[in-house]
matplotlib code that plots the C-alpha trace (Angstrom):
import matplotlib.pyplot as plt

x = [6.6, 5.4, 2.5, -0.5, -0.4, 2.1, 0.7, -0.6, -2.1, 0.1, -0.3, 1.9, 2.4, 4.6, 8.4, 10.9, 8.8, 9.4, 6.3, 3.4, 2.6, 0.1, -1.2, -2.8, -5.7, -4.1, -0.6, -2.2, -3.3, -1.0, -0.8, 0.3, 3.2, 3.9, 6.7, 7.9, 7.5, 8.2, 11.0, 8.1, 6.4, 9.4, 10.5, 6.7, 7.2, 10.9, 9.2, 6.7, 9.3, 11.2, 7.8, 6.4, 9.9, 10.1, 6.5, 6.5, 10.1, 11.4, 14.8, 15.0, 18.6, 20.2, 22.7, 22.6, 21.9, 18.8, 21.3, 23.3, 20.0, 18.5, 22.0, 21.6, 18.0, 19.0, 21.9, 19.6, 16.8, 19.5, 20.7, 17.3, 16.4, 13.3, 11.6, 12.7, 11.8, 10.2, 13.7, 15.5, 12.9, 13.2, 17.0, 16.5, 13.8, 16.6, 19.3, 17.4, 16.1, 19.6, 20.6, 18.8, 20.9, 18.0, 16.9, 13.0, 13.1, 13.0, 11.0, 10.7, 11.4, 7.6, 8.2, 11.5, 9.8, 6.7, 8.8, 12.1, 11.2, 11.1, 14.9, 17.0, 20.8, 21.2, 24.2, 23.2, 25.6, 23.8, 26.3, 26.6, 28.4, 30.6, 33.8, 37.3, 36.6, 35.4, 31.9, 31.6, 29.7, 26.9, 25.9, 26.3, 23.7, 25.1, 27.7, 29.1, 30.6, 33.6, 32.6, 32.2, 30.5, 33.1, 35.1, 35.7, 35.0, 37.5, 36.0, 33.4, 34.1, 37.2, 35.4, 36.4, 34.2, 34.8, 33.8, 30.5, 29.8, 30.6, 28.2, 25.2, 25.2, 24.8, 21.1, 20.6, 22.7, 22.3, 24.5, 27.1, 26.7, 23.0, 23.1, 25.3, 23.4, 20.4, 22.1, 23.3, 19.7, 19.0, 22.5, 21.4, 19.0, 21.4, 24.4, 22.2, 21.3, 25.1, 25.5, 27.5, 26.2, 27.2, 29.3, 30.6, 34.4, 34.9, 38.1, 38.3, 40.0, 39.9, 42.0, 44.2, 44.8, 43.7, 41.1, 39.1, 35.8, 33.6, 30.0, 27.0, 23.8, 20.4, 16.7, 15.7, 12.8, 15.2, 17.5, 14.6, 13.3, 16.9, 17.2, 13.6, 14.5, 16.4, 13.6, 10.7, 10.1, 11.1, 9.2, 9.5, 9.9, 10.6, 11.9, 13.9, 15.8, 19.4, 22.1, 22.8, 19.1, 19.6, 16.7, 17.1, 14.4, 15.1, 13.5, 13.6, 10.8, 8.6, 5.6, 2.1, 1.7, -1.4, 0.6, 3.6, 1.8, 0.8, 4.0, 5.7, 3.4, 3.6, 7.4, 8.1, 5.5, 7.8, 10.8, 9.1, 8.0, 11.4, 13.0, 15.6, 18.8, 19.7, 18.2, 19.5, 17.4, 18.8, 17.7, 20.6, 18.3, 15.8, 14.6, 12.2, 8.4, 6.0, 7.8, 5.2, 6.5, 9.7, 7.8, 6.0, 9.4, 11.5, 8.6, 9.2, 13.1, 13.4, 11.6, 13.7, 12.2, 12.9, 11.6, 12.2, 12.3, 13.6, 12.0, 10.4, 10.2, 7.1, 7.0, 3.3, 2.1, -1.1, -0.2, 0.1, -3.0, -5.1, -3.8, -5.1, -8.4, -8.7, -7.9, -10.3, -12.9, -12.1, -11.8, -13.2, -11.1, -9.7, -6.1, -6.2, -8.2, -8.4, -8.8, -4.9, -4.0, -5.7, -2.5, -1.0, -4.1, -4.2, -0.4, 0.3, 1.6, 5.5, 6.4, 8.0, 5.8, 7.8, 7.0, 8.7, 9.5, 7.6, 9.0, 7.6, 9.7, 7.9, 7.5, 7.0, 4.0, 3.7, 4.3, 4.4, 6.3, 9.1, 12.6, 15.2, 18.2, 21.1, 19.8, 21.8, 20.8, 22.6, 23.3, 24.8, 24.7, 21.7, 19.4, 17.5, 14.5, 12.3, 15.3, 17.8, 15.6, 15.0, 18.8, 19.1, 16.9, 18.8, 22.1, 21.0, 18.9, 21.4, 18.4, 20.8, 24.2, 24.5, 26.7, 27.9, 28.7, 28.1, 25.1, 25.6, 22.5, 22.7, 20.5, 19.3, 17.0, 14.1, 11.2, 7.5, 7.0, 4.3, 3.6, 2.8, 2.0, 3.9, 1.3, 2.4, 4.5, 2.3, 5.6, 5.3, 7.5, 8.1, 9.6, 10.0, 7.6, 9.3, 12.8, 13.4, 16.0, 18.2, 17.4, 20.5, 19.0, 22.0, 20.8, 24.3, 25.2, 25.2, 27.3, 25.8, 25.2, 28.2, 27.7, 29.1, 30.9, 32.2, 32.2, 32.2, 31.5, 34.6, 35.4, 36.4, 33.0, 31.2, 33.0, 32.0, 28.4, 28.6, 27.4, 30.5, 28.0, 25.6, 28.6, 30.1, 26.6, 26.2, 29.4, 28.6, 25.6, 27.2, 30.0, 27.3, 25.9, 29.1]
y = [31.7, 28.2, 26.7, 26.3, 22.5, 23.3, 26.7, 25.4, 27.3, 27.0, 26.4, 29.5, 28.3, 25.6, 25.7, 24.4, 24.0, 25.5, 26.2, 24.2, 21.6, 19.1, 18.5, 15.3, 16.4, 13.9, 15.6, 18.8, 17.2, 17.6, 14.1, 12.8, 10.7, 7.5, 7.5, 4.2, 1.8, -1.8, -2.7, -4.1, -0.8, 1.1, -1.7, -1.0, 2.8, 2.6, 0.3, 2.8, 5.6, 3.6, 2.8, 6.4, 8.1, 5.1, 6.1, 10.1, 11.2, 11.8, 10.6, 8.8, 7.4, 10.3, 10.1, 6.6, 3.3, 1.0, -1.8, 0.7, 1.9, -1.6, -2.3, 0.8, 0.1, -3.4, -2.3, 0.2, -2.3, -4.9, -2.3, -1.7, -2.7, -4.4, -1.1, 2.4, 5.6, 8.2, 10.1, 6.8, 6.2, 9.5, 8.9, 5.7, 7.3, 10.2, 7.7, 6.2, 9.6, 11.0, 8.7, 10.1, 13.3, 15.7, 18.2, 17.9, 14.3, 13.6, 12.9, 16.0, 17.8, 17.5, 15.0, 17.0, 20.4, 18.8, 16.9, 18.7, 20.6, 17.3, 17.0, 17.4, 18.4, 19.5, 21.8, 25.6, 27.5, 29.0, 28.4, 30.6, 28.4, 25.4, 26.5, 25.1, 22.5, 24.6, 25.9, 29.5, 30.7, 33.2, 33.8, 32.7, 33.9, 32.1, 34.2, 31.5, 29.9, 31.7, 31.6, 34.5, 35.6, 34.7, 32.1, 28.9, 25.5, 23.0, 20.0, 18.9, 16.3, 15.3, 14.8, 17.2, 19.5, 17.8, 14.3, 16.1, 17.7, 14.0, 12.3, 14.7, 15.6, 11.8, 12.4, 15.1, 13.7, 17.1, 20.2, 20.3, 23.8, 23.7, 20.4, 21.8, 25.0, 22.9, 20.9, 24.0, 25.3, 22.3, 21.8, 20.9, 18.0, 16.6, 16.8, 14.6, 12.3, 11.5, 10.9, 13.7, 14.6, 16.8, 17.9, 19.3, 19.9, 22.6, 23.3, 26.5, 29.3, 33.1, 35.3, 32.5, 31.4, 27.8, 27.7, 25.0, 25.3, 22.8, 23.6, 22.0, 21.1, 22.9, 21.9, 22.6, 24.7, 26.9, 27.1, 28.2, 30.6, 32.2, 32.5, 33.2, 37.2, 36.0, 35.2, 37.0, 39.0, 36.7, 37.3, 35.6, 39.2, 42.6, 46.0, 48.6, 51.9, 51.9, 54.7, 56.7, 56.5, 52.6, 50.5, 46.9, 44.0, 40.6, 38.2, 34.5, 32.5, 32.3, 32.1, 33.6, 35.3, 37.5, 38.9, 39.4, 41.4, 43.9, 43.9, 44.8, 47.4, 49.2, 48.7, 50.1, 53.0, 54.0, 53.7, 56.1, 58.5, 58.6, 59.0, 56.3, 55.9, 52.1, 48.9, 45.6, 42.3, 39.7, 36.3, 34.6, 32.4, 31.8, 28.2, 28.8, 28.4, 29.8, 31.2, 33.6, 35.8, 36.2, 37.8, 40.2, 41.3, 41.6, 43.4, 46.1, 46.9, 46.1, 46.6, 44.0, 41.0, 37.8, 34.3, 32.2, 28.7, 26.7, 23.5, 21.1, 17.2, 15.8, 12.3, 11.0, 8.5, 6.9, 7.8, 11.4, 11.3, 9.9, 12.3, 15.1, 13.6, 13.1, 16.6, 18.0, 16.2, 17.3, 21.2, 21.5, 24.3, 25.5, 24.6, 24.2, 24.0, 20.4, 21.5, 22.5, 18.9, 17.6, 16.8, 15.1, 12.7, 12.1, 10.8, 7.0, 6.5, 5.9, 8.3, 11.8, 14.5, 17.0, 20.9, 23.3, 27.0, 29.5, 31.4, 34.5, 36.0, 37.6, 41.2, 43.2, 45.6, 49.5, 50.1, 53.6, 52.2, 50.6, 51.7, 52.5, 53.2, 50.6, 47.5, 44.2, 40.7, 39.2, 35.2, 32.5, 28.5, 28.4, 29.5, 26.6, 25.7, 28.8, 31.0, 29.5, 30.0, 33.7, 34.0, 32.2, 34.6, 37.6, 36.0, 35.0, 38.4, 40.6, 42.2, 43.5, 42.8, 39.5, 39.8, 37.2, 33.7, 31.2, 28.9, 25.2, 23.7, 23.1, 25.6, 22.4, 21.4, 18.9, 20.3, 20.8, 18.3, 15.9, 15.0, 11.8, 10.8, 7.4, 4.7, 3.4, 6.2, 9.2, 10.9, 13.4, 12.7, 14.6, 13.9, 15.8, 15.2, 17.5, 18.5, 22.0, 23.0, 26.0, 29.1, 28.7, 25.2, 22.9, 20.0, 19.1, 22.3, 21.3, 24.5, 26.4, 30.0, 32.4, 35.8, 38.7, 39.8, 37.5, 38.5, 36.2, 36.8, 37.4, 36.3, 39.9, 41.3, 38.4, 39.3, 43.2, 42.3, 43.4, 41.6, 41.5, 41.1, 44.1, 46.5, 45.8, 46.2, 49.4, 50.6, 48.9, 51.4, 54.2, 53.7, 53.2, 56.8, 58.8]
z = [-30.4, -29.5, -31.7, -30.6, -29.8, -26.8, -25.5, -22.2, -19.4, -16.4, -12.6, -11.8, -8.2, -9.4, -9.7, -12.2, -15.2, -18.7, -20.5, -18.7, -15.9, -15.9, -12.5, -11.2, -8.6, -6.1, -6.1, -5.1, -1.9, 1.5, 2.5, 5.8, 5.1, 7.2, 9.7, 8.2, 5.3, 4.7, 1.7, -0.7, -0.7, -1.4, -4.3, -5.9, -5.7, -7.6, -10.2, -10.6, -11.1, -13.6, -15.6, -15.7, -16.8, -19.6, -20.7, -20.7, -20.9, -24.5, -24.0, -20.5, -21.3, -22.4, -19.6, -18.4, -20.4, -19.5, -18.3, -16.2, -14.5, -13.8, -12.2, -10.1, -9.3, -8.3, -5.9, -4.2, -3.6, -2.4, 0.4, 1.5, 5.3, 5.9, 7.4, 6.2, 7.8, 5.6, 5.3, 4.5, 1.6, 0.4, 0.0, -1.7, -4.4, -4.7, -5.6, -8.5, -9.9, -9.8, -12.2, -15.1, -14.7, -15.7, -13.0, -13.7, -12.9, -9.2, -6.1, -4.7, -1.5, -0.2, 2.4, 3.5, 3.8, 5.8, 8.6, 8.5, 11.7, 13.7, 13.4, 16.6, 17.1, 13.4, 12.1, 13.3, 10.8, 7.7, 4.4, 1.3, -1.1, -1.9, -4.0, -4.3, -1.9, 0.8, 2.2, 2.9, 5.8, 5.1, 8.8, 12.3, 14.7, 17.7, 19.5, 21.3, 18.4, 17.0, 13.4, 11.2, 7.9, 5.1, 6.9, 4.8, 6.4, 5.6, 7.4, 9.7, 12.2, 10.1, 7.0, 4.4, 2.7, -0.7, 0.9, 2.1, -1.1, -2.9, -0.5, -0.8, -4.4, -5.5, -4.3, -7.1, -10.0, -11.9, -13.1, -10.2, -9.0, -9.2, -7.1, -4.5, -4.2, -3.5, -1.0, 0.7, 1.0, 3.0, 4.5, 8.2, 6.7, 4.2, 7.0, 9.2, 6.4, 5.8, 9.4, 10.6, 14.0, 17.0, 18.5, 15.1, 15.3, 12.4, 10.8, 8.8, 7.6, 8.3, 6.5, 5.4, 9.0, 10.0, 13.1, 14.8, 16.5, 18.5, 18.3, 19.4, 17.5, 17.8, 16.9, 13.3, 14.8, 16.6, 13.4, 11.3, 13.8, 14.2, 10.5, 9.5, 9.3, 6.3, 4.2, 6.4, 3.2, 0.4, -2.7, -5.9, -7.4, -5.8, -6.7, -5.2, -6.3, -5.2, -5.2, -8.2, -9.4, -10.4, -10.2, -9.1, -9.8, -7.8, -10.0, -8.5, -10.1, -13.1, -11.1, -10.9, -14.3, -13.3, -10.1, -12.2, -14.5, -11.8, -10.3, -13.9, -14.8, -11.2, -11.3, -14.7, -13.8, -11.1, -13.2, -15.5, -12.8, -11.4, -14.6, -13.5, -15.2, -15.4, -14.7, -12.9, -13.4, -11.0, -11.9, -10.1, -8.0, -10.6, -10.9, -13.8, -13.7, -16.5, -19.4, -20.4, -17.6, -19.7, -22.4, -19.9, -18.5, -21.7, -23.7, -20.9, -22.0, -25.7, -28.9, -30.7, -32.1, -30.2, -29.0, -25.8, -27.5, -30.7, -31.9, -29.6, -28.8, -27.2, -26.0, -26.8, -24.1, -23.0, -19.3, -20.1, -22.1, -19.4, -17.1, -19.5, -19.5, -15.9, -15.0, -17.8, -16.2, -12.7, -13.9, -17.5, -19.4, -15.9, -16.6, -20.6, -24.1, -25.0, -28.5, -28.2, -27.8, -30.8, -32.6, -29.6, -29.1, -32.9, -32.7, -31.8, -28.1, -27.6, -30.3, -30.5, -32.0, -33.4, -33.5, -35.3, -33.7, -35.4, -38.2, -36.9, -34.0, -31.1, -31.7, -28.7, -29.0, -28.2, -24.4, -23.0, -20.1, -21.9, -20.4, -23.0, -20.5, -20.1, -18.8, -17.5, -16.2, -13.5, -13.9, -12.4, -12.0, -10.0, -13.1, -14.6, -16.8, -17.8, -16.6, -18.8, -21.8, -20.7, -20.6, -23.9, -25.6, -24.1, -25.2, -28.8, -29.6, -27.9, -25.8, -22.9, -21.0, -18.9, -16.3, -13.3, -13.8, -16.5, -16.4, -15.8, -17.3, -20.9, -23.1, -24.9, -22.2, -20.8, -19.3, -18.9, -16.2, -15.5, -12.0, -10.3, -6.8, -5.6, -5.1, -1.7, -0.1, -1.4, -2.2, -5.1, -8.3, -11.4, -14.7, -18.2, -21.2, -23.5, -25.1, -25.8, -28.3, -27.8, -30.0, -32.2, -33.4, -32.7, -30.8, -30.2, -28.7, -24.9, -24.1, -21.0, -21.6, -20.7, -19.4, -21.7, -18.6, -16.2, -12.2, -9.5, -5.7, -3.6, -0.1, 0.7, -0.3, 1.5, 4.8, 3.9, 3.4, -0.4, -3.5, -6.0, -9.2, -8.0, -7.1, -10.7, -12.4, -10.7, -11.8, -15.2, -15.7, -14.5, -17.1, -19.8, -18.8, -18.8]

ax = plt.figure().add_subplot(projection="3d")
ax.plot(x, y, z, "-o")
ax.set_aspect("equal")
plt.show()
């Protein structure tokens, strides 16, 4: 259990945090972003990014030296035109933040989410995954194009899938699979940003046979409308009962603790009422959030003692202290108890506050809704942040069985983000203030967490509309019951 010094109340609607988030009130506003900026504005904002990371991040140069970062910054600045569009500015910032090789340090997608609908002539096919130097098609809603679910794209306009991968992931700079999966989520945008335009000549494989198709572009509004049913019922957590009396929880974000408590109570009440035989918890698309949701869920399927975090290193800075004070003035007591920051405020700026994990593990209390049947958790390379800590706890304390693919983010991880607003562009920028050691206490262990049973999605199942990992998990539960 984390000590009281780092127990912050969380703004649960935010994504990709570990245990808490400090939010500058300005960041919460939805700003109109100018259509263009002059070069000097971008340079000033880049300098702001570098200074903010240096001040609040516990180890900004863990993956790049100070000299290399300066060289990169100068290279980016020297390549800037006199004026930049909002998207060109976004790309320049992302090249800089990607150099930190740390998933919580970036200029976030706010400007893209806000203005992507304005894009014209974009790639119309929805993709599922990148693997073995190919993009796999998830869905094609346009009958005039002979491209089907499960087809493997080799190149677009003569540019190989590998070249497209390399050209786009450099704007993320994070764990490889996590980065490319993020790219795929915004693939029409990123394809346009690397100047691949319609008409699109697609070279692809179907059942091992090479094919080619020429497709036209569409407006993003049409793309979003066409595929909106794929996410119309999207929820951060959902529950259903599969065949053979197996319960399935899709858990995609550690957000909104109060809502999650209601969801868990109702779900496990139904599991009890139905006398469910087995439980599948799917976190393969979970990017993190408030770690307290992890305790809430785990306590409903185990009586073992466990915890989610090991020791913590917290960077002390005047910038972060000022931010805490500012927020407390705006909303006294709403987001945190100032007394919990006593040691932090007493610690000298520009030092690291070391916080040891409690010697006492978390012990699940009495729970008449606790499930005692076979439980498995599905994992994969998109798991990040608090979801990574959740997986580490399950693996370390053997709370249930992990099925799927290995994580790619190291279990020793940065997090607990501090958010800023860039002064000129009003883009939103995040960076970490803490470093969390994995539960085994080995600060040099950067090995990602491995599943107990390694299962990957197959192209054959993709074509058939089946989820290979879920199908295996259902069979695994049946085997445990035999």
